[in-house]
C-alpha positions in Angstrom: -48.5 46.3 21.0 -51.7 45.6 22.8 -53.4 48.5 20.9 -52.5 46.7 17.6 -53.6 43.4 19.1 -57.0 45.0 20.1 -57.6 46.2 16.6 -57.2 42.6 15.1 -60.1 40.3 15.0 -59.9 36.8 16.5 -59.6 35.3 13.0 -56.8 37.6 12.1 -55.0 36.8 15.4 -55.2 33.1 14.8 -53.9 33.5 11.2 -51.1 35.7 12.5 -50.3 33.0 15.2 -50.4 30.3 12.5 -48.1 32.3 10.3 -45.7 32.9 13.1 -45.7 29.2 14.0 -45.2 28.3 10.4 -42.3 30.7 10.1 -40.8 29.3 13.3 -41.2 25.7 12.0 -39.6 26.6 8.7 -36.7 28.3 10.5 -36.3 25.3 12.8 -36.3 22.9 9.8 -33.9 25.2 7.9 -31.6 25.2 10.9 -31.8 21.4 11.2 -31.2 21.0 7.5 -28.2 23.4 7.6 -26.7 21.4 10.5 -27.3 18.1 8.7 -25.7 19.5 5.5 -22.8 20.9 7.5 -22.2 17.5 9.1 -22.3 15.8 5.7 -19.8 18.4 4.4 -17.3 17.7 7.1 -17.8 13.9 6.7 -17.2 14.3 3.0 -14.2 16.5 3.7 -12.7 13.9 6.1 -13.4 11.1 3.6 -11.7 13.1 0.8 -8.6 13.8 2.9 -8.4 10.0 3.7 -8.8 9.1 0.0 -6.1 11.7 -1.0 -3.8 10.2 1.6 -4.4 6.7 0.3 -3.9 8.0 -3.2 -0.6 9.6 -2.3 0.6 6.4 -0.6 -0.5 4.3 -3.6 1.4 6.7 -6.0 4.5 6.4 -3.8 4.3 2.6 -3.7 3.8 2.6 -7.5 6.8 4.9 -8.0 8.9 2.7 -5.7 7.8 -0.4 -7.5 8.6 1.2 -10.9 12.0 2.3 -9.7 12.8 -1.2 -8.5 11.6 -2.6 -11.8 13.9 -0.2 -13.6 16.8 -1.2 -11.4 16.2 -4.8 -12.2 16.0 -3.9 -15.9 19.4 -2.2 -15.6 20.8 -5.3 -13.9 19.5 -7.4 -16.7 21.1 -5.1 -19.3 24.4 -5.2 -17.3 24.3 -9.0 -17.2 23.7 -9.1 -20.9 26.8 -7.0 -21.5 28.8 -9.5 -19.4 27.6 -12.6 -21.3 30.4 -14.6 -22.7 33.2 -12.3 -21.5 33.1 -11.9 -17.8 30.9 -14.8 -16.6 32.0 -18.4 -16.4 30.5 -21.0 -18.6 27.9 -23.1 -16.6 29.3 -26.5 -17.7 32.9 -25.8 -16.8 32.4 -23.1 -14.1 33.8 -25.0 -11.2 36.9 -26.3 -13.0 37.6 -22.9 -14.6 37.2 -21.1 -11.2 39.7 -23.5 -9.6 42.2 -23.0 -12.4 41.7 -19.2 -12.3 42.3 -19.2 -8.5 45.5 -21.2 -9.0 46.6 -18.6 -11.5 45.7 -15.7 -9.2 47.5 -17.2 -6.2 50.5 -17.9 -8.5 50.6 -14.3 -9.7 50.3 -13.0 -6.1 53.2 -15.3 -5.1 51.0 -17.1 -2.5 50.6 -20.8 -1.7 47.1 -22.1 -2.4 45.2 -22.3 0.9 42.5 -24.7 1.9 39.5 -23.5 -0.2 35.8 -24.2 0.3 33.2 -23.8 -2.4 29.5 -23.5 -2.4 26.8 -22.5 -4.9 24.2 -19.8 -4.6 21.3 -18.5 -6.8 20.7 -14.9 -7.5 17.0 -13.9 -7.2 15.2 -12.8 -10.4 18.3 -13.3 -12.6 19.4 -16.3 -14.7 22.8 -16.2 -12.9 24.3 -18.3 -10.2 27.5 -17.9 -8.3 30.2 -20.0 -6.8 31.1 -18.7 -3.4 34.8 -19.3 -2.6 36.1 -19.0 1.0 39.6 -19.4 2.3 41.9 -18.2 5.1 44.6 -15.7 4.4 47.7 -15.0 6.4 50.3 -12.5 5.2 51.3 -8.9 5.2 49.1 -5.9 4.2 51.2 -5.3 1.1 50.7 -8.9 0.0 46.9 -8.6 0.6 46.8 -5.4 -1.5 48.7 -7.2 -4.3 46.3 -10.2 -4.2 43.2 -7.9 -4.3 44.6 -5.9 -7.2 45.2 -9.1 -9.2 41.6 -10.2 -8.4 40.3 -6.8 -9.5 42.2 -6.9 -12.8 41.4 -10.5 -13.6 39.7 -11.2 -16.9 36.7 -12.9 -15.4 34.2 -11.4 -12.9 35.5 -12.4 -9.5 34.1 -10.2 -6.7 35.4 -9.9 -3.2 32.3 -10.5 -1.1 33.6 -10.4 2.4 36.8 -10.0 4.4 36.7 -10.9 8.1 39.8 -9.7 9.9 40.6 -12.1 12.6 44.0 -11.0 13.9 46.6 -8.4 13.1 50.0 -8.8 14.7 51.5 -5.4 15.1 55.1 -6.7 15.6 55.4 -8.9 12.5 52.8 -7.0 10.4 51.0 -10.3 9.6 47.3 -10.2 9.1 45.0 -13.2 9.5 41.7 -13.1 7.9 38.9 -15.1 6.2 38.1 -14.0 2.6 35.1 -14.8 0.5 35.1 -14.3 -3.3 32.3 -15.0 -5.8 32.5 -16.2 -9.4 29.4 -15.8 -11.5 28.1 -18.0 -14.3 25.0 -18.1 -16.5 22.3 -20.7 -16.3 
């Protein structure tokens, strides 16, 4: 190598050194540029993954909202089919419910118990309900007969809740609190 170096003149040596330095600088700049581009690539890749995740969550939320909207649309269609036949009339709802309960208790062969009434609104629907609560004391067979009569009744009366309070094994008497609901249009 020194033999080659001895054959070069000083001007050629400086030119060769400058070219070597320039190549090293270009290589260093290329390496820095490559590292910077690599960093940008991974940042963009992470940003894309985050955006895709947000997009998936937004699509799921949209699908859930659409499904809920469709369920409410079905509920509206169902209530439309009930109009005039299964719902009580708003003006006479309370009196009609009381008369219907008397009829149901009569068909079941039961005395009319102490009954409490309250009103409740249903969200997002033009329907309200009368909540009817009373205590029941009787046999299981009588309870089944009463519930069957409520189920077959011409108006939409729903059993909302039954709270069993006591069951006497010897006499077969059940004591419970029952809640029914009658619906009417507004």
